[in-house]
PyMOL Python script that loads the backbone (N, CA, C, O; Angstrom):
from pymol import cmd

cmd.read_pdbstr("""\
ATOM      1  N   UNK A   1     -20.627 -20.320 -19.951  1.00  0.00           N
ATOM      2  CA  UNK A   1     -19.807 -21.009 -18.971  1.00  0.00           C
ATOM      3  C   UNK A   1     -18.332 -20.710 -19.206  1.00  0.00           C
ATOM      4  O   UNK A   1     -17.594 -20.436 -18.259  1.00  0.00           O
ATOM      5  N   UNK A   2     -17.903 -20.761 -20.455  1.00  0.00           N
ATOM      6  CA  UNK A   2     -16.503 -20.471 -20.758  1.00  0.00           C
ATOM      7  C   UNK A   2     -16.150 -19.038 -20.402  1.00  0.00           C
ATOM      8  O   UNK A   2     -15.030 -18.759 -19.973  1.00  0.00           O
ATOM      9  N   UNK A   3     -17.093 -18.136 -20.577  1.00  0.00           N
ATOM     10  CA  UNK A   3     -16.859 -16.730 -20.266  1.00  0.00           C
ATOM     11  C   UNK A   3     -16.638 -16.551 -18.766  1.00  0.00           C
ATOM     12  O   UNK A   3     -15.762 -15.792 -18.349  1.00  0.00           O
ATOM     13  N   UNK A   4     -17.424 -17.242 -17.967  1.00  0.00           N
ATOM     14  CA  UNK A   4     -17.280 -17.146 -16.506  1.00  0.00           C
ATOM     15  C   UNK A   4     -15.942 -17.729 -16.062  1.00  0.00           C
ATOM     16  O   UNK A   4     -15.283 -17.176 -15.181  1.00  0.00           O
ATOM     17  N   UNK A   5     -15.542 -18.834 -16.666  1.00  0.00           N
ATOM     18  CA  UNK A   5     -14.266 -19.458 -16.334  1.00  0.00           C
ATOM     19  C   UNK A   5     -13.106 -18.544 -16.719  1.00  0.00           C
ATOM     20  O   UNK A   5     -12.143 -18.399 -15.966  1.00  0.00           O
ATOM     21  N   UNK A   6     -13.205 -17.943 -17.871  1.00  0.00           N
ATOM     22  CA  UNK A   6     -12.164 -17.010 -18.324  1.00  0.00           C
ATOM     23  C   UNK A   6     -12.079 -15.809 -17.381  1.00  0.00           C
ATOM     24  O   UNK A   6     -10.987 -15.343 -17.059  1.00  0.00           O
ATOM     25  N   UNK A   7     -13.230 -15.316 -16.945  1.00  0.00           N
ATOM     26  CA  UNK A   7     -13.263 -14.192 -16.006  1.00  0.00           C
ATOM     27  C   UNK A   7     -12.617 -14.573 -14.675  1.00  0.00           C
ATOM     28  O   UNK A   7     -11.883 -13.775 -14.092  1.00  0.00           O
ATOM     29  N   UNK A   8     -12.885 -15.789 -14.191  1.00  0.00           N
ATOM     30  CA  UNK A   8     -12.262 -16.257 -12.942  1.00  0.00           C
ATOM     31  C   UNK A   8     -10.752 -16.360 -13.101  1.00  0.00           C
ATOM     32  O   UNK A   8     -10.001 -16.007 -12.191  1.00  0.00           O
ATOM     33  N   UNK A   9     -10.312 -16.838 -14.243  1.00  0.00           N
ATOM     34  CA  UNK A   9      -8.865 -16.950 -14.492  1.00  0.00           C
ATOM     35  C   UNK A   9      -8.212 -15.575 -14.533  1.00  0.00           C
ATOM     36  O   UNK A   9      -7.120 -15.386 -13.997  1.00  0.00           O
ATOM     37  N   UNK A  10      -8.876 -14.622 -15.164  1.00  0.00           N
ATOM     38  CA  UNK A  10      -8.333 -13.264 -15.204  1.00  0.00           C
ATOM     39  C   UNK A  10      -8.252 -12.660 -13.814  1.00  0.00           C
ATOM     40  O   UNK A  10      -7.264 -12.011 -13.472  1.00  0.00           O
ATOM     41  N   UNK A  11      -9.281 -12.869 -13.016  1.00  0.00           N
ATOM     42  CA  UNK A  11      -9.265 -12.358 -11.648  1.00  0.00           C
ATOM     43  C   UNK A  11      -8.178 -13.025 -10.823  1.00  0.00           C
ATOM     44  O   UNK A  11      -7.511 -12.364 -10.028  1.00  0.00           O
ATOM     45  N   UNK A  12      -7.992 -14.331 -11.004  1.00  0.00           N
ATOM     46  CA  UNK A  12      -6.948 -15.058 -10.279  1.00  0.00           C
ATOM     47  C   UNK A  12      -5.567 -14.546 -10.683  1.00  0.00           C
ATOM     48  O   UNK A  12      -4.690 -14.395  -9.833  1.00  0.00           O
ATOM     49  N   UNK A  13      -5.373 -14.283 -11.957  1.00  0.00           N
ATOM     50  CA  UNK A  13      -4.094 -13.766 -12.437  1.00  0.00           C
ATOM     51  C   UNK A  13      -3.826 -12.367 -11.876  1.00  0.00           C
ATOM     52  O   UNK A  13      -2.696 -12.052 -11.505  1.00  0.00           O
ATOM     53  N   UNK A  14      -4.847 -11.542 -11.816  1.00  0.00           N
ATOM     54  CA  UNK A  14      -4.692 -10.201 -11.239  1.00  0.00           C
ATOM     55  C   UNK A  14      -4.360 -10.284  -9.757  1.00  0.00           C
ATOM     56  O   UNK A  14      -3.529  -9.519  -9.267  1.00  0.00           O
ATOM     57  N   UNK A  15      -4.990 -11.195  -9.042  1.00  0.00           N
ATOM     58  CA  UNK A  15      -4.720 -11.365  -7.612  1.00  0.00           C
ATOM     59  C   UNK A  15      -3.289 -11.858  -7.392  1.00  0.00           C
ATOM     60  O   UNK A  15      -2.617 -11.426  -6.455  1.00  0.00           O
ATOM     61  N   UNK A  16      -2.833 -12.752  -8.249  1.00  0.00           N
ATOM     62  CA  UNK A  16      -1.463 -13.261  -8.168  1.00  0.00           C
ATOM     63  C   UNK A  16      -0.465 -12.118  -8.354  1.00  0.00           C
ATOM     64  O   UNK A  16       0.499 -12.004  -7.597  1.00  0.00           O
ATOM     65  N   UNK A  17      -0.693 -11.288  -9.342  1.00  0.00           N
ATOM     66  CA  UNK A  17       0.194 -10.154  -9.592  1.00  0.00           C
ATOM     67  C   UNK A  17       0.153  -9.163  -8.430  1.00  0.00           C
ATOM     68  O   UNK A  17       1.183  -8.614  -8.039  1.00  0.00           O
ATOM     69  N   UNK A  18      -1.023  -8.942  -7.888  1.00  0.00           N
ATOM     70  CA  UNK A  18      -1.180  -8.020  -6.767  1.00  0.00           C
ATOM     71  C   UNK A  18      -0.413  -8.516  -5.533  1.00  0.00           C
ATOM     72  O   UNK A  18       0.270  -7.737  -4.868  1.00  0.00           O
ATOM     73  N   UNK A  19      -0.529  -9.808  -5.235  1.00  0.00           N
ATOM     74  CA  UNK A  19       0.182 -10.376  -4.086  1.00  0.00           C
ATOM     75  C   UNK A  19       1.692 -10.290  -4.283  1.00  0.00           C
ATOM     76  O   UNK A  19       2.423  -9.969  -3.346  1.00  0.00           O
ATOM     77  N   UNK A  20       2.155 -10.572  -5.484  1.00  0.00           N
ATOM     78  CA  UNK A  20       3.584 -10.542  -5.792  1.00  0.00           C
ATOM     79  C   UNK A  20       4.147  -9.136  -5.625  1.00  0.00           C
ATOM     80  O   UNK A  20       5.188  -8.954  -4.995  1.00  0.00           O
ATOM     81  N   UNK A  21       3.472  -8.156  -6.178  1.00  0.00           N
ATOM     82  CA  UNK A  21       3.935  -6.774  -6.082  1.00  0.00           C
ATOM     83  C   UNK A  21       3.886  -6.296  -4.634  1.00  0.00           C
ATOM     84  O   UNK A  21       4.793  -5.595  -4.187  1.00  0.00           O
ATOM     85  N   UNK A  22       2.847  -6.660  -3.903  1.00  0.00           N
ATOM     86  CA  UNK A  22       2.740  -6.266  -2.499  1.00  0.00           C
ATOM     87  C   UNK A  22       3.880  -6.854  -1.676  1.00  0.00           C
ATOM     88  O   UNK A  22       4.480  -6.163  -0.854  1.00  0.00           O
ATOM     89  N   UNK A  23       4.173  -8.121  -1.898  1.00  0.00           N
ATOM     90  CA  UNK A  23       5.269  -8.781  -1.190  1.00  0.00           C
ATOM     91  C   UNK A  23       6.603  -8.088  -1.463  1.00  0.00           C
ATOM     92  O   UNK A  23       7.342  -7.750  -0.539  1.00  0.00           O
ATOM     93  N   UNK A  24       6.894  -7.888  -2.724  1.00  0.00           N
ATOM     94  CA  UNK A  24       8.168  -7.263  -3.073  1.00  0.00           C
ATOM     95  C   UNK A  24       8.242  -5.817  -2.599  1.00  0.00           C
ATOM     96  O   UNK A  24       9.306  -5.351  -2.191  1.00  0.00           O
ATOM     97  N   UNK A  25       7.135  -5.117  -2.649  1.00  0.00           N
ATOM     98  CA  UNK A  25       7.109  -3.737  -2.156  1.00  0.00           C
ATOM     99  C   UNK A  25       7.431  -3.691  -0.670  1.00  0.00           C
ATOM    100  O   UNK A  25       8.162  -2.812  -0.212  1.00  0.00           O
ATOM    101  N   UNK A  26       6.884  -4.635   0.076  1.00  0.00           N
ATOM    102  CA  UNK A  26       7.173  -4.690   1.511  1.00  0.00           C
ATOM    103  C   UNK A  26       8.641  -4.995   1.775  1.00  0.00           C
ATOM    104  O   UNK A  26       9.253  -4.396   2.660  1.00  0.00           O
ATOM    105  N   UNK A  27       9.197  -5.907   1.024  1.00  0.00           N
ATOM    106  CA  UNK A  27      10.600  -6.283   1.210  1.00  0.00           C
ATOM    107  C   UNK A  27      11.524  -5.113   0.859  1.00  0.00           C
ATOM    108  O   UNK A  27      12.424  -4.781   1.631  1.00  0.00           O
ATOM    109  N   UNK A  28      11.308  -4.499  -0.280  1.00  0.00           N
ATOM    110  CA  UNK A  28      12.220  -3.470  -0.753  1.00  0.00           C
ATOM    111  C   UNK A  28      11.998  -2.109  -0.111  1.00  0.00           C
ATOM    112  O   UNK A  28      12.826  -1.213  -0.283  1.00  0.00           O
ATOM    113  N   UNK A  29      10.919  -1.930   0.614  1.00  0.00           N
ATOM    114  CA  UNK A  29      10.688  -0.644   1.271  1.00  0.00           C
ATOM    115  C   UNK A  29      11.317  -0.581   2.658  1.00  0.00           C
ATOM    116  O   UNK A  29      11.374   0.489   3.264  1.00  0.00           O
ATOM    117  N   UNK A  30      11.786  -1.707   3.161  1.00  0.00           N
ATOM    118  CA  UNK A  30      12.425  -1.716   4.475  1.00  0.00           C
ATOM    119  C   UNK A  30      13.851  -1.190   4.359  1.00  0.00           C
ATOM    120  O   UNK A  30      14.588  -1.588   3.458  1.00  0.00           O
ATOM    121  N   UNK A  31      14.241  -0.298   5.267  1.00  0.00           N
ATOM    122  CA  UNK A  31      15.609   0.233   5.206  1.00  0.00           C
ATOM    123  C   UNK A  31      16.639  -0.839   5.571  1.00  0.00           C
ATOM    124  O   UNK A  31      16.368  -1.732   6.373  1.00  0.00           O
ATOM    125  N   UNK A  32      17.792  -0.735   4.981  1.00  0.00           N
ATOM    126  CA  UNK A  32      18.876  -1.668   5.240  1.00  0.00           C
ATOM    127  C   UNK A  32      19.693  -1.193   6.436  1.00  0.00           C
ATOM    128  O   UNK A  32      20.015  -0.010   6.540  1.00  0.00           O
ATOM    129  N   UNK A  33      20.025  -2.104   7.327  1.00  0.00           N
ATOM    130  CA  UNK A  33      20.827  -1.768   8.501  1.00  0.00           C
ATOM    131  C   UNK A  33      22.316  -1.642   8.137  1.00  0.00           C
ATOM    132  O   UNK A  33      22.976  -0.670   8.507  1.00  0.00           O
ATOM    133  N   UNK A  34      22.817  -2.618   7.423  1.00  0.00           N
ATOM    134  CA  UNK A  34      24.219  -2.637   7.026  1.00  0.00           C
ATOM    135  C   UNK A  34      24.320  -2.400   5.529  1.00  0.00           C
ATOM    136  O   UNK A  34      23.354  -2.019   4.868  1.00  0.00           O
ATOM    137  N   UNK A  35      25.510  -2.635   5.020  1.00  0.00           N
ATOM    138  CA  UNK A  35      25.692  -2.527   3.571  1.00  0.00           C
ATOM    139  C   UNK A  35      24.838  -3.605   2.895  1.00  0.00           C
ATOM    140  O   UNK A  35      24.904  -4.773   3.278  1.00  0.00           O
ATOM    141  N   UNK A  36      24.034  -3.222   1.893  1.00  0.00           N
ATOM    142  CA  UNK A  36      23.146  -4.200   1.242  1.00  0.00           C
ATOM    143  C   UNK A  36      23.916  -5.314   0.544  1.00  0.00           C
ATOM    144  O   UNK A  36      24.986  -5.098  -0.025  1.00  0.00           O
ATOM    145  N   UNK A  37      23.354  -6.480   0.606  1.00  0.00           N
ATOM    146  CA  UNK A  37      23.900  -7.659  -0.056  1.00  0.00           C
ATOM    147  C   UNK A  37      23.776  -7.477  -1.573  1.00  0.00           C
ATOM    148  O   UNK A  37      22.764  -6.958  -2.043  1.00  0.00           O
ATOM    149  N   UNK A  38      24.779  -7.891  -2.340  1.00  0.00           N
ATOM    150  CA  UNK A  38      24.681  -7.765  -3.805  1.00  0.00           C
ATOM    151  C   UNK A  38      23.471  -8.495  -4.393  1.00  0.00           C
ATOM    152  O   UNK A  38      22.901  -8.043  -5.386  1.00  0.00           O
ATOM    153  N   UNK A  39      23.078  -9.611  -3.793  1.00  0.00           N
ATOM    154  CA  UNK A  39      21.895 -10.334  -4.272  1.00  0.00           C
ATOM    155  C   UNK A  39      20.638  -9.497  -4.060  1.00  0.00           C
ATOM    156  O   UNK A  39      19.728  -9.496  -4.888  1.00  0.00           O
ATOM    157  N   UNK A  40      20.605  -8.791  -2.945  1.00  0.00           N
ATOM    158  CA  UNK A  40      19.468  -7.916  -2.649  1.00  0.00           C
ATOM    159  C   UNK A  40      19.389  -6.784  -3.672  1.00  0.00           C
ATOM    160  O   UNK A  40      18.316  -6.482  -4.195  1.00  0.00           O
ATOM    161  N   UNK A  41      20.523  -6.169  -3.947  1.00  0.00           N
ATOM    162  CA  UNK A  41      20.549  -5.063  -4.909  1.00  0.00           C
ATOM    163  C   UNK A  41      20.133  -5.537  -6.298  1.00  0.00           C
ATOM    164  O   UNK A  41      19.425  -4.829  -7.015  1.00  0.00           O
ATOM    165  N   UNK A  42      20.577  -6.741  -6.677  1.00  0.00           N
ATOM    166  CA  UNK A  42      20.209  -7.293  -7.982  1.00  0.00           C
ATOM    167  C   UNK A  42      18.705  -7.556  -8.040  1.00  0.00           C
ATOM    168  O   UNK A  42      18.050  -7.250  -9.036  1.00  0.00           O
ATOM    169  N   UNK A  43      18.167  -8.126  -6.961  1.00  0.00           N
ATOM    170  CA  UNK A  43      16.730  -8.422  -6.920  1.00  0.00           C
ATOM    171  C   UNK A  43      15.913  -7.136  -6.946  1.00  0.00           C
ATOM    172  O   UNK A  43      14.866  -7.071  -7.590  1.00  0.00           O
ATOM    173  N   UNK A  44      16.392  -6.120  -6.248  1.00  0.00           N
ATOM    174  CA  UNK A  44      15.675  -4.842  -6.225  1.00  0.00           C
ATOM    175  C   UNK A  44      15.666  -4.217  -7.616  1.00  0.00           C
ATOM    176  O   UNK A  44      14.648  -3.685  -8.057  1.00  0.00           O
ATOM    177  N   UNK A  45      16.796  -4.283  -8.299  1.00  0.00           N
ATOM    178  CA  UNK A  45      16.874  -3.728  -9.648  1.00  0.00           C
ATOM    179  C   UNK A  45      15.950  -4.494 -10.602  1.00  0.00           C
ATOM    180  O   UNK A  45      15.281  -3.898 -11.446  1.00  0.00           O
ATOM    181  N   UNK A  46      15.923  -5.817 -10.457  1.00  0.00           N
ATOM    182  CA  UNK A  46      15.050  -6.639 -11.300  1.00  0.00           C
ATOM    183  C   UNK A  46      13.581  -6.295 -11.033  1.00  0.00           C
ATOM    184  O   UNK A  46      12.782  -6.191 -11.964  1.00  0.00           O
ATOM    185  N   UNK A  47      13.236  -6.122  -9.764  1.00  0.00           N
ATOM    186  CA  UNK A  47      11.864  -5.769  -9.395  1.00  0.00           C
ATOM    187  C   UNK A  47      11.468  -4.433 -10.002  1.00  0.00           C
ATOM    188  O   UNK A  47      10.383  -4.297 -10.567  1.00  0.00           O
ATOM    189  N   UNK A  48      12.343  -3.454  -9.884  1.00  0.00           N
ATOM    190  CA  UNK A  48      12.049  -2.138 -10.433  1.00  0.00           C
ATOM    191  C   UNK A  48      11.909  -2.192 -11.948  1.00  0.00           C
ATOM    192  O   UNK A  48      11.069  -1.496 -12.519  1.00  0.00           O
ATOM    193  N   UNK A  49      12.722  -3.009 -12.600  1.00  0.00           N
ATOM    194  CA  UNK A  49      12.625  -3.101 -14.061  1.00  0.00           C
ATOM    195  C   UNK A  49      11.318  -3.790 -14.482  1.00  0.00           C
ATOM    196  O   UNK A  49      10.759  -3.478 -15.533  1.00  0.00           O
ATOM    197  N   UNK A  50      10.841  -4.721 -13.661  1.00  0.00           N
ATOM    198  CA  UNK A  50       9.580  -5.381 -13.984  1.00  0.00           C
ATOM    199  C   UNK A  50       8.391  -4.446 -13.820  1.00  0.00           C
ATOM    200  O   UNK A  50       7.375  -4.610 -14.495  1.00  0.00           O
ATOM    201  N   UNK A  51       8.508  -3.467 -12.930  1.00  0.00           N
ATOM    202  CA  UNK A  51       7.426  -2.525 -12.716  1.00  0.00           C
ATOM    203  C   UNK A  51       7.359  -1.448 -13.793  1.00  0.00           C
ATOM    204  O   UNK A  51       6.323  -0.811 -13.979  1.00  0.00           O
ATOM    205  N   UNK A  52       8.452  -1.252 -14.489  1.00  0.00           N
ATOM    206  CA  UNK A  52       8.481  -0.228 -15.526  1.00  0.00           C
ATOM    207  C   UNK A  52       7.609  -0.667 -16.696  1.00  0.00           C
ATOM    208  O   UNK A  52       7.669  -1.824 -17.113  1.00  0.00           O
ATOM    209  N   UNK A  53       6.796   0.249 -17.232  1.00  0.00           N
ATOM    210  CA  UNK A  53       5.954  -0.117 -18.374  1.00  0.00           C
ATOM    211  C   UNK A  53       6.812  -0.470 -19.586  1.00  0.00           C
ATOM    212  O   UNK A  53       7.857   0.130 -19.836  1.00  0.00           O
ATOM    213  N   UNK A  54       6.341  -1.439 -20.309  1.00  0.00           N
ATOM    214  CA  UNK A  54       7.047  -1.887 -21.501  1.00  0.00           C
ATOM    215  C   UNK A  54       6.613  -1.006 -22.669  1.00  0.00           C
ATOM    216  O   UNK A  54       5.443  -1.018 -23.054  1.00  0.00           O
ATOM    217  N   UNK A  55       7.535  -0.253 -23.228  1.00  0.00           N
ATOM    218  CA  UNK A  55       7.194   0.709 -24.265  1.00  0.00           C
ATOM    219  C   UNK A  55       6.842   0.043 -25.602  1.00  0.00           C
ATOM    220  O   UNK A  55       6.163   0.652 -26.428  1.00  0.00           O
ATOM    221  N   UNK A  56       7.284  -1.173 -25.823  1.00  0.00           N
ATOM    222  CA  UNK A  56       7.027  -1.840 -27.098  1.00  0.00           C
ATOM    223  C   UNK A  56       5.681  -2.556 -27.119  1.00  0.00           C
ATOM    224  O   UNK A  56       5.256  -3.050 -28.162  1.00  0.00           O
ATOM    225  N   UNK A  57       5.011  -2.613 -25.971  1.00  0.00           N
ATOM    226  CA  UNK A  57       3.711  -3.252 -25.931  1.00  0.00           C
ATOM    227  C   UNK A  57       3.778  -4.753 -25.750  1.00  0.00           C
ATOM    228  O   UNK A  57       2.744  -5.419 -25.695  1.00  0.00           O
ATOM    229  N   UNK A  58       4.966  -5.290 -25.657  1.00  0.00           N
ATOM    230  CA  UNK A  58       5.113  -6.726 -25.444  1.00  0.00           C
ATOM    231  C   UNK A  58       5.216  -6.982 -23.945  1.00  0.00           C
ATOM    232  O   UNK A  58       5.801  -6.193 -23.203  1.00  0.00           O
ATOM    233  N   UNK A  59       4.643  -8.087 -23.518  1.00  0.00           N
ATOM    234  CA  UNK A  59       4.684  -8.435 -22.107  1.00  0.00           C
ATOM    235  C   UNK A  59       5.931  -9.274 -21.854  1.00  0.00           C
ATOM    236  O   UNK A  59       6.207 -10.241 -22.564  1.00  0.00           O
ATOM    237  N   UNK A  60       6.677  -8.879 -20.825  1.00  0.00           N
ATOM    238  CA  UNK A  60       7.871  -9.636 -20.475  1.00  0.00           C
ATOM    239  C   UNK A  60       7.488 -10.946 -19.816  1.00  0.00           C
ATOM    240  O   UNK A  60       6.558 -11.002 -19.012  1.00  0.00           O
ATOM    241  N   UNK A  61       8.200 -11.983 -20.159  1.00  0.00           N
ATOM    242  CA  UNK A  61       8.027 -13.268 -19.495  1.00  0.00           C
ATOM    243  C   UNK A  61       9.016 -13.327 -18.338  1.00  0.00           C
ATOM    244  O   UNK A  61      10.162 -12.903 -18.492  1.00  0.00           O
ATOM    245  N   UNK A  62       8.602 -13.841 -17.184  1.00  0.00           N
ATOM    246  CA  UNK A  62       9.536 -13.943 -16.078  1.00  0.00           C
ATOM    247  C   UNK A  62      10.687 -14.869 -16.439  1.00  0.00           C
ATOM    248  O   UNK A  62      10.487 -15.916 -17.056  1.00  0.00           O
ATOM    249  N   UNK A  63      11.891 -14.476 -16.051  1.00  0.00           N
ATOM    250  CA  UNK A  63      13.068 -15.268 -16.375  1.00  0.00           C
ATOM    251  C   UNK A  63      13.234 -16.453 -15.442  1.00  0.00           C
ATOM    252  O   UNK A  63      13.878 -17.443 -15.787  1.00  0.00           O
ATOM    253  N   UNK A  64      12.650 -16.347 -14.260  1.00  0.00           N
ATOM    254  CA  UNK A  64      12.782 -17.425 -13.300  1.00  0.00           C
ATOM    255  C   UNK A  64      11.494 -17.566 -12.505  1.00  0.00           C
ATOM    256  O   UNK A  64      10.699 -16.631 -12.402  1.00  0.00           O
ATOM    257  N   UNK A  65      11.309 -18.743 -11.954  1.00  0.00           N
ATOM    258  CA  UNK A  65      10.111 -19.001 -11.152  1.00  0.00           C
ATOM    259  C   UNK A  65      10.460 -18.825  -9.683  1.00  0.00           C
ATOM    260  O   UNK A  65      11.546 -19.203  -9.244  1.00  0.00           O
ATOM    261  N   UNK A  66       9.549 -18.262  -8.942  1.00  0.00           N
ATOM    262  CA  UNK A  66       9.741 -18.059  -7.518  1.00  0.00           C
ATOM    263  C   UNK A  66       8.804 -18.976  -6.755  1.00  0.00           C
ATOM    264  O   UNK A  66       7.826 -19.473  -7.315  1.00  0.00           O
ATOM    265  N   UNK A  67       9.095 -19.206  -5.477  1.00  0.00           N
ATOM    266  CA  UNK A  67       8.281 -20.129  -4.697  1.00  0.00           C
ATOM    267  C   UNK A  67       6.850 -19.640  -4.520  1.00  0.00           C
ATOM    268  O   UNK A  67       5.949 -20.449  -4.298  1.00  0.00           O
ATOM    269  N   UNK A  68       6.627 -18.339  -4.614  1.00  0.00           N
ATOM    270  CA  UNK A  68       5.275 -17.820  -4.464  1.00  0.00           C
ATOM    271  C   UNK A  68       4.536 -17.776  -5.800  1.00  0.00           C
ATOM    272  O   UNK A  68       3.363 -17.407  -5.849  1.00  0.00           O
ATOM    273  N   UNK A  69       5.211 -18.148  -6.873  1.00  0.00           N
ATOM    274  CA  UNK A  69       4.534 -18.259  -8.163  1.00  0.00           C
ATOM    275  C   UNK A  69       3.717 -19.548  -8.160  1.00  0.00           C
ATOM    276  O   UNK A  69       4.264 -20.643  -8.028  1.00  0.00           O
ATOM    277  N   UNK A  70       2.439 -19.407  -8.301  1.00  0.00           N
ATOM    278  CA  UNK A  70       1.578 -20.570  -8.360  1.00  0.00           C
ATOM    279  C   UNK A  70       0.452 -20.280  -9.335  1.00  0.00           C
ATOM    280  O   UNK A  70       0.175 -19.129  -9.672  1.00  0.00           O
ATOM    281  N   UNK A  71      -0.177 -21.332  -9.771  1.00  0.00           N
ATOM    282  CA  UNK A  71      -1.285 -21.189 -10.699  1.00  0.00           C
ATOM    283  C   UNK A  71      -2.577 -21.186  -9.900  1.00  0.00           C
ATOM    284  O   UNK A  71      -3.029 -22.238  -9.449  1.00  0.00           O
ATOM    285  N   UNK A  72      -3.178 -20.009  -9.719  1.00  0.00           N
ATOM    286  CA  UNK A  72      -4.395 -19.941  -8.911  1.00  0.00           C
ATOM    287  C   UNK A  72      -5.542 -20.755  -9.481  1.00  0.00           C
ATOM    288  O   UNK A  72      -6.429 -21.176  -8.738  1.00  0.00           O
ATOM    289  N   UNK A  73      -5.541 -20.981 -10.774  1.00  0.00           N
ATOM    290  CA  UNK A  73      -6.633 -21.760 -11.361  1.00  0.00           C
ATOM    291  C   UNK A  73      -6.571 -23.208 -10.877  1.00  0.00           C
ATOM    292  O   UNK A  73      -7.615 -23.833 -10.696  1.00  0.00           O
ATOM    293  N   UNK A  74      -5.379 -23.752 -10.664  1.00  0.00           N
ATOM    294  CA  UNK A  74      -5.255 -25.104 -10.137  1.00  0.00           C
ATOM    295  C   UNK A  74      -5.769 -25.146  -8.702  1.00  0.00           C
ATOM    296  O   UNK A  74      -6.415 -26.114  -8.301  1.00  0.00           O
ATOM    297  N   UNK A  75      -5.488 -24.112  -7.934  1.00  0.00           N
ATOM    298  CA  UNK A  75      -5.978 -24.038  -6.563  1.00  0.00           C
ATOM    299  C   UNK A  75      -7.495 -23.989  -6.544  1.00  0.00           C
ATOM    300  O   UNK A  75      -8.138 -24.665  -5.742  1.00  0.00           O
ATOM    301  N   UNK A  76      -8.060 -23.185  -7.431  1.00  0.00           N
ATOM    302  CA  UNK A  76      -9.516 -23.048  -7.506  1.00  0.00           C
ATOM    303  C   UNK A  76     -10.150 -24.361  -7.957  1.00  0.00           C
ATOM    304  O   UNK A  76     -11.167 -24.781  -7.406  1.00  0.00           O
ATOM    305  N   UNK A  77      -9.551 -25.011  -8.961  1.00  0.00           N
ATOM    306  CA  UNK A  77     -10.093 -26.260  -9.489  1.00  0.00           C
ATOM    307  C   UNK A  77     -10.042 -27.377  -8.454  1.00  0.00           C
ATOM    308  O   UNK A  77     -10.970 -28.181  -8.359  1.00  0.00           O
ATOM    309  N   UNK A  78      -8.936 -27.430  -7.663  1.00  0.00           N
ATOM    310  CA  UNK A  78      -8.795 -28.488  -6.674  1.00  0.00           C
ATOM    311  C   UNK A  78      -9.701 -28.294  -5.476  1.00  0.00           C
ATOM    312  O   UNK A  78     -10.150 -29.269  -4.873  1.00  0.00           O
ATOM    313  N   UNK A  79      -9.977 -27.044  -5.121  1.00  0.00           N
ATOM    314  CA  UNK A  79     -10.791 -26.763  -3.949  1.00  0.00           C
ATOM    315  C   UNK A  79     -12.234 -26.448  -4.285  1.00  0.00           C
ATOM    316  O   UNK A  79     -13.064 -26.332  -3.384  1.00  0.00           O
ATOM    317  N   UNK A  80     -12.547 -26.307  -5.549  1.00  0.00           N
ATOM    318  CA  UNK A  80     -13.897 -25.901  -5.937  1.00  0.00           C
ATOM    319  C   UNK A  80     -14.699 -26.999  -6.394  1.00  0.00           C
ATOM    320  O   UNK A  80     -15.860 -26.807  -6.755  1.00  0.00           O
TER     321      UNK A  80
END
""", "prot")
cmd.dss("prot")
cmd.show_as("cartoon", "prot")
cmd.util.cbc("prot")
cmd.orient("prot")
């Protein structure tokens, strides 16, 4: 039972990461009409740095929480 729960959590975490990367990819792939906002450029740079593999083998912790950051396990537990 614990193994199945752990597997569901891993799948939920992978889906969360997939949705986040897809969202940001869509945002940053759109061409800018005017001069880009400095906040946009900063966010784009942060996104690109998060996609870069970590050479030391340590996983980076997010510095800030975003509105689309949610715990899928809580969603599954509440609806399941």
